[in-house]
The first five atom37 places (N, CA, C, CB, O) and aatype in JSON, in Angstrom:
{
  "aatype": [12, 16, 11, 10, 5, 19, 1, 0, 13, 10, 18, 2, 10, 7, 4, 13, 0, 9, 10, 13, 9, 15, 13, 1, 18, 10, 19, 6, 5, 18, 16, 2, 10, 16, 7, 13, 17, 9, 14, 12, 19, 0, 13, 19, 0, 7, 16, 10, 10, 15, 14, 11, 13, 5, 0, 0, 11, 16, 11, 3, 7, 6, 11, 10, 13, 12, 15, 17, 10, 13, 9, 11, 7, 9, 11, 6, 9, 7],
  "atom_mask": [
    [1, 1, 1, 1, 1],
    [1, 1, 1, 1, 1],
    [1, 1, 1, 1, 1],
    [1, 1, 1, 1, 1],
    [1, 1, 1, 1, 1],
    [1, 1, 1, 1, 1],
    [1, 1, 1, 1, 1],
    [1, 1, 1, 1, 1],
    [1, 1, 1, 1, 1],
    [1, 1, 1, 1, 1],
    [1, 1, 1, 1, 1],
    [1, 1, 1, 1, 1],
    [1, 1, 1, 1, 1],
    [1, 1, 1, 0, 1],
    [1, 1, 1, 1, 1],
    [1, 1, 1, 1, 1],
    [1, 1, 1, 1, 1],
    [1, 1, 1, 1, 1],
    [1, 1, 1, 1, 1],
    [1, 1, 1, 1, 1],
    [1, 1, 1, 1, 1],
    [1, 1, 1, 1, 1],
    [1, 1, 1, 1, 1],
    [1, 1, 1, 1, 1],
    [1, 1, 1, 1, 1],
    [1, 1, 1, 1, 1],
    [1, 1, 1, 1, 1],
    [1, 1, 1, 1, 1],
    [1, 1, 1, 1, 1],
    [1, 1, 1, 1, 1],
    [1, 1, 1, 1, 1],
    [1, 1, 1, 1, 1],
    [1, 1, 1, 1, 1],
    [1, 1, 1, 1, 1],
    [1, 1, 1, 0, 1],
    [1, 1, 1, 1, 1],
    [1, 1, 1, 1, 1],
    [1, 1, 1, 1, 1],
    [1, 1, 1, 1, 1],
    [1, 1, 1, 1, 1],
    [1, 1, 1, 1, 1],
    [1, 1, 1, 1, 1],
    [1, 1, 1, 1, 1],
    [1, 1, 1, 1, 1],
    [1, 1, 1, 1, 1],
    [1, 1, 1, 0, 1],
    [1, 1, 1, 1, 1],
    [1, 1, 1, 1, 1],
    [1, 1, 1, 1, 1],
    [1, 1, 1, 1, 1],
    [1, 1, 1, 1, 1],
    [1, 1, 1, 1, 1],
    [1, 1, 1, 1, 1],
    [1, 1, 1, 1, 1],
    [1, 1, 1, 1, 1],
    [1, 1, 1, 1, 1],
    [1, 1, 1, 1, 1],
    [1, 1, 1, 1, 1],
    [1, 1, 1, 1, 1],
    [1, 1, 1, 1, 1],
    [1, 1, 1, 0, 1],
    [1, 1, 1, 1, 1],
    [1, 1, 1, 1, 1],
    [1, 1, 1, 1, 1],
    [1, 1, 1, 1, 1],
    [1, 1, 1, 1, 1],
    [1, 1, 1, 1, 1],
    [1, 1, 1, 1, 1],
    [1, 1, 1, 1, 1],
    [1, 1, 1, 1, 1],
    [1, 1, 1, 1, 1],
    [1, 1, 1, 1, 1],
    [1, 1, 1, 0, 1],
    [1, 1, 1, 1, 1],
    [1, 1, 1, 1, 1],
    [1, 1, 1, 1, 1],
    [1, 1, 1, 1, 1],
    [1, 1, 1, 0, 1]
  ],
  "atom_positions": [
    [[1.51, -39.02, -21.54], [2.33, -40.06, -20.97], [1.82, -41.42, -21.43], [2.36, -39.95, -19.44], [0.62, -41.66, -21.5]],
    [[2.74, -42.29, -21.73], [2.37, -43.64, -22.12], [2.14, -44.49, -20.88], [3.45, -44.26, -23.03], [2.42, -44.08, -19.75]],
    [[1.63, -45.68, -21.13], [1.32, -46.6, -20.04], [2.58, -46.96, -19.24], [0.67, -47.87, -20.59], [2.54, -47.03, -18.02]],
    [[3.7, -47.2, -19.94], [4.94, -47.57, -19.24], [5.54, -46.38, -18.49], [5.96, -48.12, -20.24], [6.17, -46.56, -17.45]],
    [[5.36, -45.17, -19.0], [5.85, -44.0, -18.27], [5.07, -43.8, -16.98], [5.74, -42.74, -19.15], [5.65, -43.44, -15.95]],
    [[3.78, -44.04, -17.01], [2.96, -43.96, -15.8], [3.39, -45.03, -14.81], [1.46, -44.1, -16.13], [3.49, -44.77, -13.61]],
    [[3.63, -46.25, -15.31], [4.07, -47.34, -14.46], [5.42, -47.02, -13.82], [4.15, -48.64, -15.26], [5.62, -47.29, -12.63]],
    [[6.34, -46.46, -14.6], [7.65, -46.07, -14.06], [7.49, -45.01, -12.97], [8.57, -45.54, -15.18], [8.15, -45.08, -11.93]],
    [[6.63, -44.04, -13.2], [6.38, -43.0, -12.2], [5.83, -43.6, -10.92], [5.41, -41.94, -12.75], [6.28, -43.26, -9.82]],
    [[4.86, -44.5, -11.05], [4.27, -45.11, -9.86], [5.27, -45.99, -9.11], [3.05, -45.93, -10.25], [5.27, -46.02, -7.88]],
    [[6.11, -46.72, -9.84], [7.16, -47.51, -9.19], [8.14, -46.6, -8.44], [7.91, -48.37, -10.24], [8.51, -46.9, -7.31]],
    [[8.56, -45.52, -9.07], [9.47, -44.57, -8.41], [8.83, -44.01, -7.15], [9.85, -43.42, -9.36], [9.46, -43.95, -6.09]],
    [[7.57, -43.6, -7.26], [6.86, -43.03, -6.12], [6.69, -44.05, -5.0], [5.51, -42.5, -6.55], [6.93, -43.74, -3.83]],
    [[6.29, -45.25, -5.36], [6.07, -46.29, -4.35], [7.34, -46.68, -3.61], [0.0, 0.0, 0.0], [7.35, -46.8, -2.39]],
    [[8.42, -46.89, -4.36], [9.7, -47.26, -3.73], [10.21, -46.15, -2.83], [10.75, -47.6, -4.79], [10.68, -46.41, -1.72]],
    [[10.12, -44.9, -3.31], [10.56, -43.79, -2.48], [9.71, -43.67, -1.22], [10.52, -42.47, -3.28], [10.24, -43.45, -0.13]],
    [[8.4, -43.82, -1.36], [7.51, -43.67, -0.2], [7.81, -44.73, 0.86], [6.05, -43.77, -0.64], [7.84, -44.43, 2.05]],
    [[8.02, -45.96, 0.43], [8.32, -47.03, 1.38], [9.62, -46.74, 2.12], [8.41, -48.39, 0.67], [9.69, -46.88, 3.34]],
    [[10.65, -46.34, 1.38], [11.94, -46.05, 2.02], [11.86, -44.8, 2.9], [13.03, -45.88, 0.97], [12.43, -44.77, 3.99]],
    [[11.16, -43.76, 2.43], [11.04, -42.53, 3.22], [10.35, -42.79, 4.55], [10.26, -41.46, 2.43], [10.83, -42.35, 5.59]],
    [[9.24, -43.51, 4.52], [8.52, -43.8, 5.76], [9.36, -44.67, 6.69], [7.17, -44.5, 5.46], [9.39, -44.44, 7.9]],
    [[10.06, -45.64, 6.13], [10.92, -46.51, 6.95], [12.05, -45.71, 7.59], [11.49, -47.64, 6.1], [12.3, -45.84, 8.79]],
    [[12.73, -44.91, 6.79], [13.84, -44.12, 7.33], [13.37, -43.07, 8.32], [14.61, -43.46, 6.21], [14.05, -42.78, 9.3]],
    [[12.21, -42.49, 8.07], [11.68, -41.49, 9.01], [11.45, -42.13, 10.37], [10.38, -40.87, 8.47], [11.79, -41.55, 11.4]],
    [[10.87, -43.31, 10.38], [10.64, -44.02, 11.64], [11.96, -44.36, 12.32], [9.83, -45.31, 11.39], [12.12, -44.14, 13.52]],
    [[12.92, -44.9, 11.54], [14.2, -45.29, 12.12], [14.97, -44.09, 12.67], [15.04, -46.01, 11.09], [15.56, -44.16, 13.75]],
    [[14.97, -42.99, 11.93], [15.68, -41.79, 12.39], [15.03, -41.24, 13.65], [15.71, -40.71, 11.29], [15.72, -40.83, 14.58]],
    [[13.71, -41.23, 13.68], [13.0, -40.7, 14.84], [13.24, -41.55, 16.09], [11.52, -40.62, 14.55], [13.37, -41.02, 17.19]],
    [[13.28, -42.87, 15.92], [13.42, -43.76, 17.06], [14.85, -43.91, 17.56], [12.88, -45.11, 16.7], [15.08, -44.02, 18.77]],
    [[15.82, -43.9, 16.65], [17.18, -44.29, 17.03], [18.23, -43.18, 16.94], [17.61, -45.42, 16.17], [19.42, -43.45, 17.11]],
    [[17.82, -41.96, 16.68], [18.77, -40.84, 16.71], [18.22, -39.75, 17.61], [19.04, -40.29, 15.28], [17.06, -39.81, 18.04]],
    [[19.03, -38.77, 17.89], [18.61, -37.65, 18.73], [18.19, -36.44, 17.9], [19.73, -37.25, 19.67], [18.1, -35.33, 18.43]],
    [[17.93, -36.63, 16.62], [17.51, -35.53, 15.77], [16.08, -35.13, 16.1], [17.63, -35.91, 14.28], [15.26, -35.96, 16.49]],
    [[15.78, -33.84, 15.94], [14.44, -33.34, 16.23], [14.0, -32.37, 15.14], [14.39, -32.65, 17.61], [14.82, -31.87, 14.36]],
    [[12.72, -32.13, 15.1], [12.15, -31.11, 14.21], [12.34, -31.4, 12.74], [0.0, 0.0, 0.0], [12.05, -32.5, 12.25]],
    [[12.84, -30.4, 12.04], [12.99, -30.41, 10.59], [13.98, -31.47, 10.1], [13.44, -29.05, 10.11], [13.87, -31.94, 8.97]],
    [[14.93, -31.86, 10.94], [15.99, -32.77, 10.51], [15.54, -34.2, 10.3], [17.09, -32.76, 11.5], [16.14, -34.92, 9.51]],
    [[14.49, -34.63, 10.97], [14.01, -36.01, 10.81], [13.52, -36.25, 9.39], [12.87, -36.3, 11.81], [14.0, -37.18, 8.74]],
    [[12.58, -35.46, 8.87], [12.16, -35.71, 7.48], [13.24, -35.39, 6.46], [10.92, -34.89, 7.17], [13.26, -36.0, 5.39]],
    [[14.14, -34.46, 6.76], [15.21, -34.12, 5.82], [16.18, -35.29, 5.64], [15.96, -32.87, 6.3], [16.55, -35.62, 4.51]],
    [[16.59, -35.91, 6.73], [17.49, -37.06, 6.65], [16.78, -38.23, 5.97], [17.98, -37.48, 8.06], [17.39, -38.93, 5.16]],
    [[15.51, -38.45, 6.27], [14.75, -39.52, 5.63], [14.6, -39.26, 4.14], [13.36, -39.66, 6.28], [14.66, -40.2, 3.34]],
    [[14.39, -38.01, 3.74], [14.27, -37.66, 2.32], [15.57, -37.95, 1.57], [13.89, -36.18, 2.18], [15.54, -38.55, 0.5]],
    [[16.68, -37.52, 2.11], [17.97, -37.74, 1.45], [18.29, -39.23, 1.35], [19.1, -37.01, 2.21], [18.72, -39.7, 0.3]],
    [[18.08, -39.96, 2.43], [18.35, -41.4, 2.42], [17.42, -42.11, 1.44], [18.2, -41.99, 3.83], [17.87, -42.99, 0.69]],
    [[16.15, -41.76, 1.43], [15.21, -42.37, 0.51], [15.53, -42.06, -0.94], [0.0, 0.0, 0.0], [15.4, -42.94, -1.79]],
    [[15.94, -40.84, -1.22], [16.3, -40.45, -2.58], [17.53, -41.2, -3.08], [16.54, -38.95, -2.65], [17.56, -41.66, -4.22]],
    [[18.54, -41.31, -2.23], [19.77, -41.97, -2.65], [19.63, -43.48, -2.78], [20.86, -41.66, -1.67], [20.27, -44.09, -3.64]],
    [[18.81, -44.11, -1.94], [18.75, -45.56, -1.9], [17.6, -46.18, -2.7], [18.65, -46.0, -0.49], [17.57, -47.4, -2.86]],
    [[16.67, -45.38, -3.19], [15.55, -45.97, -3.94], [15.95, -46.28, -5.37], [14.34, -45.02, -3.92], [16.75, -45.55, -5.96]],
    [[15.41, -47.35, -5.94], [15.71, -47.67, -7.34], [15.07, -46.66, -8.27], [15.23, -49.1, -7.69], [14.05, -46.06, -7.94]],
    [[15.66, -46.48, -9.44], [15.15, -45.54, -10.44], [14.58, -46.33, -11.61], [16.28, -44.57, -10.92], [15.25, -47.21, -12.15]],
    [[13.37, -46.02, -12.0], [12.69, -46.68, -13.12], [12.51, -45.67, -14.24], [11.33, -47.27, -12.68], [12.28, -44.48, -14.0]],
    [[12.62, -46.16, -15.49], [12.45, -45.28, -16.64], [11.94, -46.08, -17.83], [13.77, -44.57, -16.99], [12.41, -47.19, -18.08]],
    [[10.99, -45.51, -18.55], [10.49, -46.1, -19.78], [11.28, -45.51, -20.94], [8.95, -45.85, -19.96], [11.5, -44.3, -21.01]],
    [[11.72, -46.37, -21.85], [12.51, -45.91, -23.0], [12.06, -46.64, -24.25], [14.03, -46.14, -22.75], [11.67, -47.81, -24.2]],
    [[12.13, -45.94, -25.37], [11.79, -46.55, -26.66], [13.03, -47.22, -27.22], [11.23, -45.49, -27.65], [14.1, -46.62, -27.3]],
    [[12.87, -48.48, -27.62], [13.95, -49.25, -28.22], [13.5, -49.74, -29.6], [14.36, -50.45, -27.3], [12.41, -49.42, -30.06]],
    [[14.36, -50.5, -30.23], [14.01, -51.08, -31.54], [12.79, -52.0, -31.44], [15.2, -51.85, -32.12], [11.99, -52.1, -32.37]],
    [[12.68, -52.67, -30.3], [11.59, -53.64, -30.09], [10.34, -53.0, -29.51], [12.06, -54.74, -29.17], [9.4, -53.71, -29.18]],
    [[10.3, -51.7, -29.37], [9.17, -51.0, -28.77], [9.57, -50.39, -27.45], [0.0, 0.0, 0.0], [10.75, -50.36, -27.09]],
    [[8.59, -49.9, -26.72], [8.88, -49.25, -25.45], [9.08, -50.29, -24.35], [7.73, -48.28, -25.06], [8.33, -51.27, -24.26]],
    [[10.11, -50.08, -23.52], [10.43, -51.02, -22.44], [10.7, -50.25, -21.16], [11.66, -51.89, -22.82], [10.98, -49.05, -21.17]],
    [[10.59, -50.96, -20.06], [10.8, -50.39, -18.74], [12.14, -50.86, -18.2], [9.65, -50.77, -17.78], [12.43, -52.06, -18.21]],
    [[12.96, -49.92, -17.73], [14.29, -50.23, -17.21], [14.42, -49.74, -15.78], [15.38, -49.61, -18.09], [13.75, -48.8, -15.36]],
    [[15.32, -50.41, -15.04], [15.57, -50.05, -13.65], [17.06, -50.0, -13.38], [14.88, -51.05, -12.69], [17.81, -50.87, -13.84]],
    [[17.5, -49.0, -12.66], [18.87, -48.97, -12.15], [18.79, -48.75, -10.64], [19.74, -47.85, -12.85], [17.9, -48.06, -10.14]],
    [[19.74, -49.36, -9.94], [19.74, -49.28, -8.49], [21.17, -49.3, -8.01], [18.93, -50.44, -7.86], [22.04, -49.87, -8.65]],
    [[21.41, -48.68, -6.89], [22.73, -48.59, -6.31], [23.31, -49.97, -6.01], [22.68, -47.75, -5.05], [24.51, -50.17, -6.13]],
    [[22.47, -50.92, -5.62], [22.92, -52.23, -5.19], [22.97, -53.28, -6.3], [22.03, -52.72, -4.1], [23.36, -54.42, -6.06]],
    [[22.57, -52.89, -7.51], [22.61, -53.8, -8.66], [23.5, -53.19, -9.72], [21.18, -54.07, -9.22], [23.36, -52.02, -10.07]],
    [[24.42, -53.99, -10.23], [25.35, -53.5, -11.24], [24.63, -53.38, -12.59], [26.59, -54.44, -11.35], [24.0, -54.34, -13.04]],
    [[24.73, -52.23, -13.2], [24.16, -52.04, -14.53], [22.68, -51.69, -14.5], [0.0, 0.0, 0.0], [22.11, -51.39, -13.45]],
    [[22.08, -51.74, -15.68], [20.67, -51.42, -15.87], [19.93, -52.71, -16.22], [20.47, -50.34, -16.98], [20.37, -53.47, -17.08]],
    [[18.82, -52.94, -15.55], [18.05, -54.16, -15.78], [16.74, -53.82, -16.5], [17.76, -54.89, -14.43], [16.12, -52.8, -16.23]],
    [[16.35, -54.71, -17.41], [15.08, -54.55, -18.1], [13.99, -55.19, -17.26], [15.13, -55.18, -19.51], [14.14, -56.32, -16.8]],
    [[12.91, -54.47, -17.07], [11.77, -54.95, -16.3], [10.63, -55.19, -17.29], [11.35, -53.93, -15.18], [10.21, -54.26, -17.98]],
    [[10.14, -56.4, -17.36], [8.99, -56.75, -18.19], [8.96, -56.22, -19.56], [0.0, 0.0, 0.0], [8.02, -56.48, -20.31]]
  ]
}
């Protein structure tokens, strides 16, 4: 794995973890779900709403890109 691929993986993991923990807390506090359903709903919500990062090789070298549900198109990161 290249340096940018590792960075993309860590960004994906970090964003998902933040959203998963947030949604797990919100679902537990504000819904009547119990047991297995709390982490399952948090997992689905975190997966759908987290931004996706990917390293790709271009003419100018390897670059990091991001796509997100709330942003139109694909954005270049650094």
